[in-house]
C-alpha positions in Angstrom: 4.4 18.2 4.8 4.3 17.6 1.1 0.9 16.9 -0.6 0.3 13.2 -1.4 0.9 12.8 -5.1 -2.4 10.9 -5.9 -2.7 9.4 -9.3 -5.1 11.4 -11.5 -8.3 10.0 -13.0 -7.6 8.6 -16.5 -4.1 7.3 -15.6 -3.2 3.7 -16.7 -1.9 1.5 -13.9 -0.1 -1.8 -14.7 0.0 -4.7 -12.3 2.6 -7.4 -13.2 1.7 -11.0 -12.3 3.6 -14.2 -12.2 1.5 -17.0 -13.7 3.5 -19.7 -12.0 2.4 -18.8 -8.5 -0.4 -20.6 -6.6 -2.3 -17.3 -6.1 -2.3 -16.3 -9.7 -5.6 -17.8 -10.9 -7.5 -16.9 -7.7 -6.3 -13.3 -8.2 -7.5 -13.4 -11.9 -10.9 -14.7 -10.7 -11.2 -11.9 -8.1 -10.4 -9.2 -10.6 -12.7 -10.5 -13.3 -15.7 -11.8 -11.2 -15.6 -9.8 -8.0 -13.7 -6.7 -9.0 -11.4 -7.0 -5.9 -7.7 -6.7 -5.3 -5.9 -8.4 -2.5 -3.7 -5.9 -0.6 -0.5 -7.0 1.1 1.5 -5.8 4.1 5.0 -4.3 4.2 6.0 -7.4 6.2 5.8 -9.4 2.9 7.9 -7.1 0.8 11.2 -8.3 -0.7 13.0 -5.1 0.1 13.5 -4.8 3.9 13.8 -1.0 3.6 10.5 -0.5 1.7 7.9 1.2 3.9 10.3 1.0 6.9 11.1 4.7 7.7 13.5 5.5 10.5 11.3 6.1 13.5 12.5 9.0 15.6 11.8 8.8 19.3 11.1 12.5 19.6 8.5 12.3 22.4 9.2 14.4 25.4 8.8 13.1 28.9 6.2 15.7 29.7 4.2 14.6 26.7 4.2 11.0 27.9 3.2 12.0 31.4 0.3 14.1 30.1 -0.8 11.3 27.9 -0.7 8.8 30.9 -2.5 11.2 33.2 -5.4 11.5 30.7 -5.5 7.7 30.4 -5.7 7.2 34.1 -8.5 9.8 34.4 -10.5 8.1 31.6 -9.6 4.4 31.4 -12.9 3.4 29.9 -12.7 5.4 26.7 -14.7 3.4 24.1 -11.9 3.8 21.6 -9.3 2.2 23.9 -8.6 -1.5 23.6 -9.7 -4.0 26.2 -6.0 -4.8 26.9 -5.3 -1.1 27.4 -8.2 -0.6 29.8 -7.1 -3.7 31.8 -3.5 -2.3 32.0 -4.7 1.1 33.2 -6.9 -0.5 35.9 -4.1 -2.7 37.0 -1.9 0.4 37.5 -4.6 2.2 39.4 -5.3 -0.9 41.6 -1.6 -1.3 42.5 -1.1 2.5 43.1 1.5 2.7 40.3 0.1 5.8 38.7 3.2 8.0 39.4 5.6 7.5 36.6 9.3 7.1 37.2 12.0 7.4 34.6 12.0 3.7 33.8 8.2 3.6 33.4 8.4 6.6 31.0 11.0 4.8 28.9 8.9 1.6 28.9 5.9 3.6 27.7 8.0 5.2 24.9 9.1 1.7 23.9 5.5 0.5 23.8 4.5 3.6 21.7 7.3 2.8 19.3 6.1 -0.8 19.0 2.6 0.5 18.5 3.8 2.6 15.6 5.5 -0.4 14.0 2.4 -2.5 14.5 0.3 0.3 12.8 2.6 0.3 9.8 2.5 -3.5 9.6 -1.3 -3.5 9.3 -1.4 -1.0 6.4 -2.8 -2.6 3.3 -0.5 -2.0 0.3 -0.5 -3.0 -3.4 1.9 -1.9 -6.1 1.4 -0.9 -9.7 3.6 0.7 -12.3 3.0 3.7 -14.5 4.6 1.9 -17.5 4.4 -1.6 -19.1 7.3 -1.0 -21.5 10.3 -1.5 -19.2 11.8 -5.1 -19.7 13.0 -5.1 -16.1 9.4 -5.1 -14.8 8.5 -8.1 -17.0 11.7 -9.9 -16.0 11.3 -9.3 -12.3 7.6 -9.6 -11.7 6.0 -11.4 -14.6 7.6 -14.9 -14.8 10.6 -13.7 -16.7 8.6 -12.2 -19.6 6.2 -15.3 -19.6 3.5 -13.9 -17.3 0.9 -11.2 -17.7 0.2 -7.5 -16.9 -3.2 -6.4 -15.7 -4.2 -3.0 -17.0 -6.3 -0.6 -14.9 -7.5 2.9 -15.7 -8.1 5.1 -12.7 -11.6 6.4 -12.6 -12.9 9.4 -10.7 -14.8 7.3 -8.2 -13.9 7.9 -4.6 -15.3 4.5 -3.6 -12.8 2.5 -5.6 -9.7 1.1 -4.0 -7.7 2.8 -6.7 -8.9 6.2 -5.4 -6.1 6.0 -2.8 -3.3 5.4 -5.3 -0.3 7.6 -5.2 3.1 7.8 -6.9 6.2 6.7 -5.1 9.1 9.2 -4.5 12.6 7.8 -5.0 15.2 9.1 -2.6 18.8 8.4 -1.6 18.1 8.7 2.1 15.6 6.8 4.3 12.7 9.0 5.4 12.4 9.8 9.2 9.0 9.3 10.9 8.7 11.3 14.1 7.0 9.2 16.8 5.2 12.3 17.9 3.1 12.1 14.7 1.7 8.7 15.6 1.2 9.9 19.3 -0.8 12.9 18.1 -2.9 10.7 15.8 -3.7 8.3 18.7 -4.7 11.2 20.9 -7.0 12.7 18.3 -8.5 9.3 17.4 -9.3 8.5 21.1 -10.8 12.0 21.6 -12.9 11.8 18.5 -11.1 14.5 16.6 -10.3 14.5 12.9 -6.8 13.1 12.3 -6.8 12.7 8.5 -4.0 15.3 8.0 -1.7 13.5 10.4 -2.5 10.1 8.9 -1.6 11.5 5.5 1.7 12.7 6.8 2.4 9.2 8.3 1.4 7.4 5.1 3.5 9.8 2.9 6.6 9.3 5.0 6.1 5.6 5.5 4.7 4.2 2.3 5.5 6.6 -0.5 9.3 6.7 -0.4 11.7 4.1 -1.8 15.4 3.9 -2.5 16.3 5.5 -5.8 17.7 2.1 -6.8 14.1 1.1 -7.6 13.3 4.2 -9.7 13.0 2.1 -12.9 9.7 0.7 -11.5 7.9 4.1 -11.8 5.7 2.7 -9.0 2.3 3.9 -7.8 0.6 2.1 -4.9 -2.6 2.0 -2.9 -2.4 2.2 0.8 -5.2 1.6 3.3 -4.8 1.6 7.2 -5.7 -1.6 9.1 -6.4 -3.4 5.8 -3.4 -5.7 5.2 -4.3 -9.1 3.8 -7.8 -8.0 2.8 -9.7 -7.7 -0.5 -10.7 -4.2 -1.6 -13.1 -3.3 -4.4 -12.5 -1.3 -7.5 -15.0 -0.1 -10.1 -15.7 -2.7 -12.8 -14.9 -0.2 -15.6 -11.4 0.3 -14.2 -10.1 -3.1 -15.3 -9.6 -2.5 -19.0 -7.5 -5.5 -20.1 -4.5 -7.8 -19.8 -1.2 -7.9 -21.7 0.4 -11.3 -22.2 4.2 -11.3 -21.8 6.3 -11.6 -25.0 7.4 -15.2 -23.9 4.0 -16.3 -22.6 2.8 -19.7 -23.7 -0.2 -20.5 -25.9 -1.6 -22.5 -23.0 -1.6 -19.4 -20.8 -3.2 -17.4 -23.6 -6.0 -19.9 -24.1 -6.7 -20.1 -20.4 -6.8 -16.3 -20.1 -9.2 -16.1 -23.0 -11.5 -18.8 -21.5 -11.6 -17.0 -18.1 -12.3 -13.6 -19.7 -15.0 -15.0 -21.9 -16.7 -16.7 -18.9 -16.4 -13.8 -16.4 -15.9 -10.5 -18.2 -16.1 -10.6 -22.0 -15.7 -6.8 -22.2 -12.1 -7.1 -20.9 -9.5 -7.1 -23.7 -6.5 -9.4 -24.0 -3.4 -8.1 -25.7 0.0 -9.7 -26.6 3.3 -7.8 -26.1 6.5 -8.4 -28.1 10.2 -7.6 -27.9 11.4 -4.5 -29.7 13.9 -5.3 -32.4 15.7 -2.0 -31.9 15.4 -0.8 -28.3 15.5 -2.3 -24.8 11.7 -2.0 -24.7 8.6 -4.1 -24.6 6.1 -3.3 -27.4 2.6 -2.9 -26.1 -0.6 -1.4 -27.6 0.0 2.2 -28.5 -2.8 3.6 -26.3 -1.1 2.2 -23.2 2.4 3.7 -23.9 4.0 6.3 -21.7 3.0 9.4 -23.6 -0.7 8.3 -23.3 -0.7 7.3 -19.6 -2.3 10.6 -18.4 -4.8 10.8 -21.2 -8.3 11.7 -20.0 
């Protein structure tokens, strides 16, 4: 499996925001006062293909039988859910521990659903590696009237931004073997390390998008079991905001007030439309050729 293309320390990450939405100001407050970011779930994405790999049902019947035999032997494993324990005890009490073909297929279907549920609960948040592309401002920042938050990835491993990786743009949907999720579940229950398998699952599931979206130059953070939660970043990683070229004076004044009250060290910049190119003019230090500067 390919290595996850984590974003290097020193890289600028741009988060476009629509100032017209109800969650805009709470998000600004979280960033300035609490140094937190709200992570989403793939279930809220506009693109129905994003983070939805083709799940291959490659589990053999023998693998399913072996897994079930182990469950029946050890129903009270502390890592097993209460629902799972109750189901196993019910099978034992009714004498239905010998699996027939239909039961095997049902178990495979349940494992597939468990894989989908696992992906649904992954916490995801998107950034771009550029703030110069007008499409980004048009699509995600209130039609050029919103803002762009600027982060600079630190070397801290405690920050939410430490698990930020570049998205690969492909012309075919990735395939996720269900056996990977099955192996991860087995290792997790038995107390074995499963980081390598989890990384494979994350890479295939969350770090591939259709090449139609390549203009975004996206990087995203991804955390298992963390959807709809707030994650912390290092205070120094939020370096500023860029106002859109069509942003209002009212938005600028409100942003200045919030910054002065909560984090005076954070800069506020104003972008403009290029007179010669299809490009948004932003401060020179944040442009593409400086994005990996240390």
